Every structure is written in C-alpha cells, then in structure tokens.
N, C-alpha and C positions, 0 to 999 in steps of 0.2 A: 428476424421475424418471430422468433419463438415467444416473445412477450405478448403477441396477439392471440396465442392459443393456448396459454397456460390457465386462462381464467375458466371456472367452472360455471356453467349456467343450467338454468332449469329447461329440460327439453323431454320430449316425449320417450317413453320406453322403447328402445331400439329393437330388443328382441320379440316383443309381444306386439309393437305397433299401436300401444294403446296411449291415450294421453294421460300420462302420469308425471307429476313433478318430481324429477330425481337429479341428483347431482351427476354432471357428465363432463368429462374431460374430451375437449375436442381434438386432443392430439392422439386419443385412442380410437378414432373413426375406423370402421371396418374397411380393409383395403380391397378385399374381393367384391366386384360390383354386384355379385348375385346376392350378398348378404346386406346391401344397403337398403334403408327405408327411403321413401320419397323425400326430395328436398323440402317440399311443402310441409311435411309432418314435422319439421323442426320449428322451433320458436322463432318468430319473425325477428327477434331482436339478435340472434346469433346466426342467421342464415349465411350472411356474408362471411362470417369467420369460418363456417363450415366449408363454404365454397373456396375460400382462399387456401384453407388447409388441404384441400383435395388437389387444388391447382399446383401447390407446392410439392405435394407428393408425386404428381404426375400420373398418367394413366397406368392401369395395373396390366403389366405386360410380361407374364412368365414364360420366358423364352426356352427355359430349360425343361419345361413340363412335358411329360409323355401325354400328348394329346390323344383322347380315345377316338375311334372310329364310329361313324354312324352309317347306317344302311340306306342308301338312295336307289330303290329299284333293285337291280342285279348288282350294283357296285356299292362299295363302301368308302366313305370319304371323312376327313377330320379337318380340324382347323388347321390352317397353314400359318406357321410362326413367321414366314417371310412378309406377311401382310403388315406386321408391326413396322417394319422399315418404311413402307409405303404410306401407312397412315399412323405415323409414329406420334402425332400430337394428341390423338382423340381415341384411337381404337384400343379397347380393353377386352380382357378375356377373363371369364369366370370359371375357375377350377371346380367350384361347387356345383354350378348348373351346366358347365360345358357349353356355353354361350358367349357371344361377343356383344360388347356394349359401346356406347359413345359417351365419353367423359363430358363433352361440351353439352350435349342435349340432356344429360342428367343433371346437370348443374343449373341450366336455364332454360329449359324447354318446358313451357307452362301450357301449351295447347295440346289438344288431344287429336290433331288432324292426323290424316294418313300420308302425308307428304314425306317422301324418302323413307318409307317403311313404317310410318306411325310410331307406335310404341314398342316396336321390335327391339329397337337399340336402347330403350330405357327400362321397360318393364320385364317381360318375359325373356327378352334377349334374341339376338340373331344367331340362327344355327344353320342356315341353308348354305352348308359349305359347297354345294355343287356350283354356286353361281357367285362369282366374285363381283360381277357388275353390280350387285345389289349394294355393294360398299360405295361405289362411285355415284350410283343413283341417290343414296342417302346424303351424300355431301350436297348434290344439286348445284344449282346455279348461285349467283352472288346474293340473291335475296331469299335463298332458302332458309327454312327454320334452323337447319343445322349452322349455317353461316351466321345467322343472326345471334345464335347461342355463342358461337366462337368470338364474335366481336364483343359481346358482353363480358366474356371471361378476360378478354384482353384488357378491357377498360378496367375491370375489377383488380388486376394486377398491375396497373400502370399507377405506381404511387405517386407520380408527379400530379396526377389529376385527383388524387384523393383528398378529401375536404380537409384533413388534418394536415396533410402536407401543404395544401394551399394556405391554410390558416397560418402555419408557422415559417412559411417561406421567407426568406430574406435575401435582399440584394447583395451582390459582392461588395458594393460600396458601403452598405450598412455593417457588413461583417468586418470590412477594413477599418472602419471607424471605431467599432468595438475593441478590436486589437489594439490600435493605437491608443485608446483612451485607457485600457487596462495596462499597457506597458508604461504608460505615463504615471500611473498611480504606483506601479511597482518600483519604479525608478525613484519616486519620492520617498516610499517606504525604506528603501535601501539605504539611501543617504541618511535618513533619521536614524535608522538602526545602527548604522556604522559609527555615528557621531553620538550615539546615546542620549538623543534628545526627545523631548516629549512631543507628542502628536496633537492633541487637540488644545484649543483655547477656550477662555471662559465664555466667549461670545462668537459663534461661528456664522452668524448671520452675513448677508451679502453686504451690507453698509458697515460691517465692523471694521474698525482700524486694525486690530490684531485678532484674525480668526483662528490662530494657531499655526504651528510650524508646517503641518502637512499642507493645509490649503495655502499658506503663503509660498511654500516650495512649489506647489503645482502652478500657482498664478505665475510665478517667476519663470517656470518651465514654459508655460504656454506663451508668455510675452516674447520669448526668445526662439519660438519655433512655431512657424506658420501652421504646419501640418497638425501639431497637437492642439494649437489654439482654435483651429476649426471644428475640433470634435469635442472639447472638454468644457467643464464648468457651464458658462451661459450658453454655449453652443451644442450642449449635449442634450439628449432627451431627459425629461424631467425623471423619469422612472429608471434611467440607466446613466448616472453621472459618475457611479463607482467612486464616490468620496465619502459614503456614510461610514459612521464608526464601526458597524458590522463588517463592512468591506475592508477596512483597514486593518481589523483584527484577523480577518481571514488571511490576508497577506501576510501579515506578521507570523501567523501560525504556520503557514506554508514555509516562510524563510527560516524559521526555527526548525522545522522538521529537517529541511534540506541541510542546513548547517550542522546539525547533530549527526546526521547520517554521514558526512564527509569526515567528521571527527572520528566516529566509530570506525569507519573504513580505514582512516590513518592509523589508529591504534592497532586494528588487525589481531594478530596472535601474540602482540608484544606483551611484556609484563608492564604493570602499571600500579600506581598508588592513587588513593584518593585523599582529597582535602575537603573537610566539612566544616561549615560553620553556621550558626543560626542566630536570628534575631526576630524581633516583632515587627511587623509593618504598622502602618498608621491605623490600621483596623483592629489592632492588638492581636493578630493571628501569628503564630509561630511559623516562620519560614526557615527551611534548611537549604542552603546553598550547597552545591556539589561540584567539585572541580576534578579532572582526571590529570595526573602529571605521568607522562610517558616519553620514551625516546622513540623518535620516527625512525624511517628507513635511512635517513641521511645522517643520523647520529645526533640530532638536535634534541635537546630537552624542551618539551612542550607542556604547558599547563592550560588546559581548555576548559572553560565553564560550560557544563552541560545541562543546567536548569535549577530551578527552585522548587522544592517540594514542601507543601503545606503538612505540618505535623500537629497532632492534637496536643502533645506535650513534648517537653524536652528530656523525658526519661530515656534510659539507655535503651529499653525495649521499643519504645516508639521511634526513636532515631534508626535503630537496627532495622525495624520493619520497613521504614521509608527507603533505607538504602537497598534492602532486599527488592522492592518494587522497581527502582530505578534499574539495578542489575538485571532484572527479568525483562524489562521493558526494551532495553538496548542490547539484550543477548550478551551481556558481559559475563565472563566466567570468574568465580571466585577463586579458582585454582591459579588465575594469573595475577591476583592481587598480591602485591609485595610490601606494601607499607600504607599506613594510615596518619592523617594528621587532623586532630580536633582541637580548634581554637578555643581555650578556656573550657575544655570538655571535661568537668569534673564528673558528669554524669556517665562519661565513657570510661571511667576507670573502675567500675564496679566489679563484682564478682563474675566469674564466667557463667553465662546463661546457658548451663549445660542442658542438651536435648532440646534447644530451640532454635537450630538452625546452623549456626556457624561453628567451626571448630577453633582450637586455640591458636591456629596459625592465621586467622583472619580477625575480623573487627571484635571488639569487647573483650579483648584479651587482657587479664591483669598483668601488665609488664612494666610497672612504675607509670610515669606520666606518658600517656599516648602520644603527646605531642612530640616527644622525643624518641619513643619507641621505635618507630620507623628508621630513624637515623642510626639507633644503636644496632638495630637488625642488619642494616646495610653493612656496617662496620664488621659484625660477626661474619656476614657472607664474604666480605672482602678478605678477612683472615683465613676463612677455610679455603678460598680460592688460592691464596698464596701458599697455604700448605700443600695443596695438591701440585702446585708449581715446584715447590722444594723437593717433593717426592719425585717428580719427573725428572728434574736435574739430577738428582742423586742417581736415579737409574741410568741416565745417559753416561755419567762419570764411571759407573762400574761396568757397564756393557762394553766389551772389548769389540763388538761388531761395529761400532761407530768408528770413525775416523780419528786420528790423533787431533786434528784441528777442531773437530767437533767436541771432543771430550775436553780439550783444553779450554774452549769457549764456555762450556757447561759448568767447569770447575771455577773459572773466574766469576761467572754469574752466581753461581751457588755461594760463593765466599761473600760477596757484595750484599746479597739477599740476607745471609745469616747475621750480617752485622746490625740489621735493622731489627730492633725489638718491637714486634707487632703487639705483643700483650701490653708492654708499657704504653706505646702510643694509643692503644685502644682504651686504656684506662685514663689516659691523660684527656682524650677527646670526650669521655663521658664526664669527667670532671668539670670540662669546660662548659659542655652542654648543661650541666647541672647548675652551675653559677648563673648562666643567663637564663635558665629556667626560673629561679628564685626571683630574679629581677622581673620577669615577664609576669609573674604571678602577683608580685607587689604592685606594678604598674596598672593592673587591671582591677584593683580595688576600687569600690565605688566612692570610698571616703578619702581616696588619695589626693593630696594637693601638689602643685607644681613645685613648690621649694623642697618639699620632702622627696619628691620624685628625681629631682636634680641631684640631690644628696645620694640617693640610692644608686644612681647611675655612676656617681664618681667612686663610691664604695665598691661596685662590681668591677670597675676598671682596675682599681687597686688590687682586687683579689686576683683579677687575671694576670 
C-alpha cells in the first residue's frame, strides 16, 4: 500500500491552518489527534489518501503513557488505558491535549450536530473521565453519526470495491487462459532456440503460406492441443495474442539470462579459460563472441558460449574493454582466469598495456602467439606440479617414520618418474604446436587457394 502514500500533493499548511500550496508527504501525517487539522482542510484530491493513511496506521493509543490526573470536585481522575481494549477500533488519546478522540468521526464526520457528544470527540476532545458511559453514548445506535462514519471507513479500506480494483479485476478463467497462452509461446521459443532456427518470416499475415518458424510452431502446437487452441492465435484477444516480435524478444532475453545464470553457477569458484573470436555481421558491426572453458564438479571439460559483445574496433584496447565489461557483468574474477585463446588475434599480441587494468598473468600479455600461450602455460604448470611430486616422493624415501612398504613404493615411483624427461617433452610439445601454428596462419590468408592449402597440409604432416 505504500505506493499510494509516497506521492506529494498540494495541501494547506498544517501548522498554521492557512490555505497555502506546499509540498506535503502523506506518510508524515501527525499521529497525535490533538495536532491534526480538520479533514476538510485538506485538498479534496488527496482526502481519501489521507484517510486511508490514518486507517492503516490505526488509532493513536499510547498505552504506556503516564496519564495525568484532572480534578473533578473533591476527587481527581485520569484517562483509563483499559478503555483502549473496549473501544480498540476507534478510541484515540492525545498526549498533547490530554483528551480522547474518535478516529472514525475525525475521518468522515461532516455534520456539526450534538449527537453522541457533538464535536467533543473531533474538535476539542473528550476529557470527562468521570463518566465512561459517555463513550457508549457516542457510539449510539446503528444509524448514529459514529456508525455511519465507521461504515464509510470500512468501505474505503475494502479494496475489492475500489474503482481501480474493479477496473483491473479479471476472472480466474481469463488468468488461466493468459498463462496457457504465455506457456505456449515460451515452449515455441525454447524449441527454436535449442535448434538455432530463425523466428520471423517475410510475410506474417494470417493468409501467408509461410509466416515464419515461430508462428508455424505455435499453429502446430495449437492444432494438437485443444486447451492451447482455445486461447491462442485467432481465439485470443486482439490485444493479448503474445505473438508480437517484442514479446518474442522478451522471452528470448529471459531465456538467455536464465541460461547464462546456470552457466555462471556451474563455473562457480573453478578456474577457467576464455576463447574469443570476432567478426562483422551483415550491418558491418564488429561482434566479439566469448566462450568459457572450464571443468565442472563432475570432472567434465565444458565450453559454454556466454554472449556476443559489440566492439567499436578490433584493437587490443577495445577488445580488452569489452572483456572487462563481461567479467564485471557476470561477476567473474580475473584471478581465476588461467588461459586465453584468440583466433587469428594479431591485435592481441601487442605490447603489455601497463597501467590499463590487467596484469601480466591475464589477457594482453606478450607471450608469443596468444593462440598457443594458454597451452604452453598449462604445460609449464604441469611441469611445476610434477616437480612438487618428485620432492614429496624424495621426502618419503628419506623419512624413516614411514613404513618399509611405503618407502619402497615411493622409491619405485620416484625411479619411474625420473626416467621421464619433462623438459624434453615440453620442448617437443612446443615445437609441435609451433608447426601447426604456422599452418593455421597460412590457411587464414585471404589470398590462399585450395591447391596451395593442400600442399601446405602435406608439408606440415611431413615435418611432424
């Protein structure tokens, strides 16, 4: 309900009671009934909002207050807080004026008659603590001014009878039809996305022979499901068919967000690599695709496409900025990045952009061809890992606290491991990758022909 009370309106000045146009927040209405201005002094456009705000707050009933005593003849009396329980819905007490008030009558009593105490419970307040019967007299019979004001308050708070609720009220049947219609459109979008098919056709009119994959899929679904057929396409309201291009795009965007969230959750805190490629679309805009490569909790290697980014140019700085934005958007940490691959990325081999964001262990590092640097870095990490294993094995062999069987097994494993020349195999792998790298560069030349390409492949096989 707060949205009804956050708006500021022009009302009369509360403190002075003068008709001045001022900005006023209805959420800051005075709580003490002795400090309130008459409800009729508010602007007619906001009176119901003020009344609704007071009804939501409820009557002012300070039960813990130290009520002062008043002298009645030879005895002194004070307000009895137990009256709050008996008249809980309307009785209010003003600390400022030491008087009792009626919330219902304040909000809706417009007459100045004497029934039920007249203005005692609205204007100056009720202070005759000697006679509790006056409270019952104020309530009166069913047609009293108090009960009429109470009925008006109840009608005001009954949102089912509010004009806005009546205007927007929908039957359960209409809601069910909308959900069925929406689910049908979502199902069609999911099938097209999974198969990588286009959505729209050249002519999407009702008499078109080929209105596009989305509408054809929806027609097929409706033809084989009576519940869907009853609420979609021709049987749907003209303003709520849920088949427009905008609706299709909204559903696609929602699917993309949910899919990427699942991918990012699957990556978790694992180490990962990025694979980047760029090309121009039909509108001649440069597009950069980004793929994450990681190992999931089951030990499977996954490559997941997470999006296409528009870049203003293919310079190293522009690509770096786009990658930074993607990492920031999906809360990916550069500290977990362990490799990069850039297809034909000559721009990504430039000098280190020192002071512009990323360190030497992340992207834009000059480490030969970036296409193979991630593989080489993995081999170096593997060599370091095996060096650590050798140190552990040597410690076990020399430590007499281990059993004879454990030391014997460690000795045998150490001998087998030392026979494998890691440095030689590392250099061999680098040479192999270098040969295939030269072939890859040659094949990507724009002036390359198929005959020469086949000859280059044969030469690379001979060298290997």
